[in-house]
C-alpha positions as CSV (number, residue, x, y, z in Angstrom):
1,M,0.0,0.0,0.0
2,S,1.4,3.4,-0.9
3,V,2.0,6.3,1.5
4,R,-0.3,9.2,0.9
5,V,0.1,12.2,3.2
6,L,-1.4,15.6,2.5
7,L,-0.2,18.7,4.3
8,I,-2.7,21.6,4.6
9,G,-2.6,24.9,6.5
10,P,-2.0,28.6,6.0
11,R,0.9,30.2,4.2
12,G,4.0,30.1,6.4
13,A,2.9,27.0,8.4
14,G,5.8,25.0,7.1
15,K,4.0,22.7,4.6
16,S,6.9,22.7,2.1
17,S,9.8,22.4,4.6
18,V,8.1,19.8,6.8
19,G,6.9,18.0,3.7
20,R,10.4,17.6,2.4
21,A,11.6,16.4,5.8
22,L,8.7,14.0,6.1
23,A,9.1,12.5,2.6
24,R,12.8,11.9,3.4
25,L,11.9,10.2,6.7
26,L,9.2,8.0,5.0
27,E,11.4,7.4,2.0
28,V,8.7,8.6,-0.5
29,S,8.4,11.3,-3.1
30,F,7.5,14.9,-2.2
31,R,5.4,17.3,-4.3
32,D,4.8,21.0,-3.6
33,A,1.4,21.8,-5.2
34,D,2.4,25.5,-5.7
35,L,5.6,24.5,-7.6
36,E,3.6,21.9,-9.6
37,V,1.1,24.7,-10.6
38,E,4.0,26.9,-11.7
39,R,5.6,24.1,-13.7
40,E,2.4,22.9,-15.3
41,W,1.1,26.3,-16.2
42,G,4.4,27.9,-17.1
43,A,3.8,31.0,-15.0
44,S,4.5,32.2,-11.5
45,I,1.8,32.2,-8.9
46,P,1.8,36.0,-8.7
47,D,1.3,36.1,-12.5
48,L,-1.4,33.5,-12.4
49,M,-3.2,35.4,-9.6
50,A,-2.9,38.7,-11.5
51,A,-4.5,37.0,-14.6
52,K,-7.2,35.5,-12.3
53,R,-6.2,32.0,-13.4
54,F,-4.6,30.8,-10.1
55,R,-7.6,29.0,-8.5
56,R,-8.4,27.2,-11.7
57,A,-4.8,26.2,-12.2
58,E,-4.5,25.1,-8.5
59,A,-7.7,23.0,-8.8
60,M,-6.6,21.2,-11.9
61,T,-3.1,20.5,-10.5
62,L,-4.5,19.3,-7.1
63,E,-7.0,17.0,-8.9
64,R,-4.1,15.4,-10.8
65,L,-1.9,15.1,-7.7
66,L,-4.6,13.7,-5.5
67,Q,-6.1,11.3,-8.0
68,H,-2.9,9.9,-9.5
69,G,-0.2,10.6,-6.9
70,D,1.2,9.3,-3.7
71,G,4.0,10.3,-1.2
72,V,3.8,13.6,0.6
73,V,2.0,16.6,-1.0
74,A,2.1,20.1,0.4
75,T,-0.9,22.1,-0.7
76,G,-1.4,25.8,-1.1
77,G,-3.0,27.5,1.9
78,G,-6.3,27.9,0.1
79,A,-6.6,24.4,-1.4
80,V,-9.3,23.5,1.2
81,E,-11.6,26.1,-0.4
82,W,-11.7,24.0,-3.6
83,A,-15.2,22.6,-3.6
84,P,-14.3,18.9,-4.3
85,F,-11.3,19.0,-1.9
86,G,-12.9,16.6,0.7
87,V,-13.7,14.0,-1.9
88,A,-10.4,14.2,-3.6
89,A,-8.5,14.1,-0.3
90,A,-10.5,11.2,1.1
91,A,-7.8,8.6,0.3
92,W,-5.0,10.6,1.9
93,R,-3.9,11.1,5.5
94,V,-4.4,14.8,6.0
95,I,-2.4,16.8,8.5
96,W,-3.1,20.4,9.3
97,L,0.0,22.4,10.0
98,D,-0.5,25.7,11.9
99,A,1.3,28.5,13.9
100,P,0.2,31.7,15.5
101,P,-0.5,34.6,13.0
102,A,2.5,36.6,14.0
103,V,4.8,33.6,13.3
104,L,3.1,33.0,10.0
105,A,3.5,36.6,9.0
106,D,7.2,36.6,9.9
107,R,7.8,33.4,7.9
108,V,6.0,34.7,4.9
109,R,7.9,38.0,5.1
110,R,11.2,36.1,5.1
111,D,10.1,33.7,2.3
112,A,11.8,34.4,-1.0
113,T,8.8,33.3,-3.2
114,E,7.2,36.7,-3.2
115,R,3.6,35.8,-3.0
116,P,1.1,38.7,-3.3
117,P,-0.9,39.6,-0.2
118,L,-4.4,38.2,0.0
119,T,-5.9,41.3,1.7
120,D,-5.1,45.0,2.2
121,Q,-4.4,44.3,5.9
122,P,-1.0,44.4,7.6
123,A,0.7,40.9,7.4
124,A,-0.1,39.6,10.9
125,D,-3.7,40.9,10.6
126,E,-4.1,39.2,7.2
127,M,-2.8,35.9,8.6
128,A,-5.3,36.1,11.5
129,T,-8.2,36.9,9.1
130,V,-7.3,34.2,6.6
131,V,-6.7,31.5,9.2
132,A,-10.0,32.4,10.9
133,A,-11.9,32.1,7.6
134,R,-10.3,28.7,6.8
135,A,-9.9,27.1,10.2
136,G,-13.2,25.3,10.0
137,L,-12.2,23.8,6.6
138,Y,-8.7,22.8,7.9
139,E,-10.3,21.1,10.9
140,R,-13.0,19.3,8.9
141,F,-10.6,17.8,6.4
142,S,-7.6,17.0,8.7
143,E,-7.0,13.9,10.8
144,F,-4.4,15.7,13.0
145,H,-3.6,19.3,13.8
146,V,0.1,20.0,14.4
147,E,1.5,23.3,15.7
148,T,4.8,24.2,14.0
149,S,6.2,27.3,15.7
150,K,8.4,25.7,18.4
151,H,10.1,22.9,16.5
152,T,12.3,22.3,13.4
153,P,10.9,20.8,10.2
154,A,12.8,17.5,11.1
155,E,11.2,17.4,14.6
156,I,7.8,18.0,13.2
157,A,8.3,15.3,10.6
158,L,9.2,12.9,13.3
159,R,6.1,13.8,15.2
160,I,3.9,13.3,12.2
161,Q,5.5,10.0,11.5
162,K,4.4,8.9,15.0
163,L,0.9,10.2,14.4
164,L,0.6,8.2,11.2
165,R,1.5,4.9,12.9
166,P,-1.5,2.4,12.9
167,D,-1.2,2.0,16.7
168,H,-1.6,5.8,17.4
169,K,-4.8,6.4,19.2
170,R,-6.9,9.5,18.4
171,T,-8.9,10.7,21.3
172,G,-11.0,13.5,19.7
173,P,-11.3,15.7,16.6
174,N,-7.8,16.4,15.2
175,A,-6.2,14.8,18.4
176,D,-2.5,15.1,18.5
């Protein structure tokens, strides 16, 4: 049986860095959905957003990755807003990565990928607004909720590996 782990959460939560570490640990492939979108569509995410084509490109790429892929996949922060996300992700172990809004904003500010802001708010306020709007979706679709602000990607990957073990007992919604 193949390994299928899907990392969801807001920008700056560590989906890509944790995903790479987790894939190495599990000895499986890693795919970053945002990089796959750029590769498949031949344009950067800011350019796709400016042309109002990003959500369509993201949906088509996610559909391909989730239907025909395996390994570890890091989604974009808004992937959970794609209407068929729950059905497409049903065959995957879904992990919600998260951190406080100020940490997310700091990480995004330091990130070299230059993603356009999603609102007109200051960065930390934008993160709080976006996370609040999506939190219910992240919770609904995830099996586990993992806070990422106090540990390295390698430490978080080890924790996720333990959560994925068949003998790990969940005690409530998103128990970790």
